[in-house]
C-alpha positions as CSV (number, residue, x, y, z in Angstrom):
1,M,4.1,55.4,71.0
2,L,2.9,52.7,72.5
3,N,4.7,50.6,74.7
4,I,4.4,46.5,74.2
5,T,6.5,44.9,77.1
6,D,7.5,41.1,76.2
7,K,4.1,39.9,79.0
8,N,2.5,41.7,76.3
9,Y,4.0,39.5,73.7
10,S,3.7,36.2,74.9
11,Q,-0.4,37.0,74.9
12,L,0.0,37.1,71.5
13,T,-1.4,33.9,69.2
14,A,0.3,31.8,67.1
15,K,-1.0,33.5,64.0
16,E,-0.4,37.4,65.2
17,R,2.9,36.3,66.6
18,V,3.3,35.2,62.7
19,N,2.2,38.0,60.7
20,L,4.2,40.1,63.4
21,A,7.4,38.0,62.3
22,L,6.2,38.5,58.8
23,A,6.1,41.9,58.9
24,A,9.8,42.5,60.9
25,F,11.5,40.0,57.9
26,S,9.9,42.0,55.5
27,R,11.8,44.9,57.0
28,G,14.6,43.3,58.0
29,D,14.2,44.5,61.8
30,E,16.3,41.4,63.9
31,N,15.6,42.8,66.5
32,E,12.0,42.3,66.5
33,I,12.1,39.3,65.3
34,S,14.7,37.8,68.3
35,R,12.0,39.4,71.0
36,L,9.3,37.4,68.9
37,K,11.3,34.4,69.2
38,R,12.5,34.6,72.8
39,T,8.9,35.3,74.4
40,C,7.2,32.7,72.3
41,P,5.7,30.4,74.9
42,R,7.6,27.3,75.6
43,K,5.8,24.2,74.7
44,H,6.6,20.7,75.0
45,Y,5.6,17.6,72.6
46,T,5.5,14.3,73.4
47,M,5.6,12.2,69.5
48,I,5.9,8.9,68.1
49,D,8.7,8.4,67.3
50,A,10.6,11.0,64.5
51,E,12.7,8.1,62.8
52,Y,9.2,5.8,62.0
53,I,6.9,9.1,61.7
54,G,10.6,10.3,59.3
55,S,10.0,6.8,57.2
56,I,6.6,6.2,56.5
57,E,6.4,10.4,55.2
58,G,9.0,9.6,52.9
59,L,7.1,6.4,51.4
60,V,4.2,8.2,50.7
61,W,6.3,10.9,48.8
62,V,8.7,8.1,47.1
63,V,5.4,6.1,46.5
64,T,3.8,9.1,44.7
65,Q,6.7,9.9,42.8
66,F,6.7,6.5,41.6
67,S,3.1,6.3,40.9
68,E,4.2,10.0,38.5
69,M,6.1,8.6,36.8
70,C,4.1,5.5,35.6
71,D,1.5,7.6,34.7
72,F,4.3,9.6,32.7
73,S,4.8,6.7,31.2
74,Y,1.1,5.2,30.6
75,N,-0.2,8.0,29.3
76,K,2.8,8.3,26.5
77,I,2.2,4.6,25.5
78,I,-1.1,5.2,25.5
79,L,-1.1,8.5,23.0
80,C,1.9,6.4,20.6
81,E,-0.9,3.5,20.5
82,A,-3.5,6.0,19.5
83,Y,-1.8,7.5,16.8
84,I,-0.4,4.0,15.8
85,A,-3.9,2.9,14.8
86,M,-4.7,6.1,13.6
87,F,-1.5,5.6,11.0
88,T,-2.4,2.1,10.4
89,F,-5.8,3.2,9.2
90,L,-4.5,5.7,6.9
91,N,-1.8,3.5,5.6
92,E,-4.4,1.6,3.9
93,Y,-5.6,4.6,1.4
94,P,-2.4,4.8,-1.0
95,Q,-2.9,8.6,-0.6
96,H,-2.5,8.0,3.1
97,E,0.5,6.2,3.7
98,N,3.2,7.2,5.7
99,D,5.0,4.7,7.3
100,D,7.9,6.7,8.6
101,N,5.0,8.0,11.8
102,L,4.0,5.0,11.8
103,E,7.4,3.6,12.3
104,K,8.4,6.9,14.7
105,F,5.3,5.6,16.6
106,C,5.7,2.1,17.1
107,N,9.4,3.4,18.3
108,A,8.5,5.8,20.8
109,K,5.5,3.7,22.2
110,T,8.7,1.1,23.1
111,E,10.8,3.3,24.6
112,H,7.9,4.2,27.0
113,V,7.6,1.0,27.6
114,S,11.3,0.6,28.5
115,N,10.5,3.8,31.0
116,L,7.5,2.2,32.4
117,K,9.6,-1.2,32.8
118,S,12.4,1.2,34.7
119,V,10.5,2.6,37.0
120,Y,9.6,-0.7,38.4
121,Q,12.9,-1.6,38.5
122,A,14.4,1.4,40.1
123,L,11.4,0.7,42.7
124,S,13.3,-2.4,43.4
125,E,16.0,-1.8,43.8
126,F,15.2,1.2,45.5
127,C,13.6,-1.2,48.3
128,C,16.1,-3.8,48.1
129,E,18.9,-1.4,48.6
130,N,16.1,0.2,51.8
131,K,15.2,-2.7,53.0
132,L,12.2,-2.7,53.0
133,N,10.2,-4.9,51.1
134,Y,9.4,-4.1,47.2
135,D,6.0,-6.1,47.3
136,H,4.5,-5.3,50.1
137,V,5.1,-1.6,49.1
138,I,3.6,-2.6,45.7
139,E,0.9,-3.9,47.2
140,W,0.5,-0.5,49.0
141,L,0.2,0.9,46.2
142,K,-3.0,-1.0,44.7
143,I,-5.7,1.1,45.5
144,S,-8.2,0.1,43.4
145,P,-8.2,-3.5,41.2
146,E,-8.5,-0.6,38.4
147,L,-5.1,1.0,38.5
148,A,-3.7,-2.3,40.2
149,S,-3.3,-3.6,36.4
150,Q,-3.2,-0.7,34.3
151,Y,0.6,-1.5,33.9
152,D,0.5,-5.4,33.8
153,E,-0.2,-6.0,30.0
154,Y,2.9,-3.3,28.9
155,L,4.9,-4.9,31.7
156,R,5.1,-8.5,30.6
157,L,5.8,-6.9,27.0
158,E,9.0,-8.5,25.2
159,V,10.6,-4.8,25.8
160,D,13.8,-4.5,28.7
161,S,14.8,-1.4,31.0
162,T,17.5,0.5,30.2
163,R,20.3,1.1,32.8
164,E,20.4,4.4,32.6
165,F,16.3,5.5,33.0
166,T,16.7,3.3,36.0
167,D,19.9,4.8,37.4
168,Y,17.7,8.4,37.1
169,V,14.7,7.6,39.0
170,K,16.2,5.2,41.5
171,Q,18.4,8.5,42.4
172,K,15.4,10.7,42.0
173,L,13.2,8.2,44.7
174,F,16.9,8.5,46.9
175,Y,17.0,12.1,47.6
176,I,13.5,12.2,48.4
177,W,13.4,9.6,50.6
178,Q,16.6,11.5,52.5
179,R,15.2,14.5,52.3
180,Y,12.6,12.4,54.9
181,T,13.9,9.7,57.2
182,P,17.5,10.1,59.9
183,N,20.7,8.5,58.6
């Protein structure tokens, strides 16, 4: 049997060490896992403040989640508008008239506009509670003029956000934020 010493272990590359650790984990070899950890070279690092970096990374993930939720609502609104246009067209012909479907999609569009407004309201409250400038966050989100204004016409509609959905979104944003920022 090959006798591998601690000196041999200290010469392993990080990738070799990871593969050996995975093999040890898979067979439940606690001694090997311990030996790999004990013989791992020690290094010292200097880095930017972890709280700052964590907050920036957390904010990136918060705005990513916010953007995904906006896109989801926006795409649902666009889909509802397509159905509304189709049923409006079909209703011009008595043999295809179906006011129930038209009403169903009008109501669904209103709900998705409300959800879109709730997502914005949740971000506003999230920013306020975390002492972040909401306007700066919104500006940061604007990657291009097209993306920046795609929701504007829907946000101006006379539809209210809902407290329940706003709270749901805010809870999701806080959950993400707390994973990256120390308390």
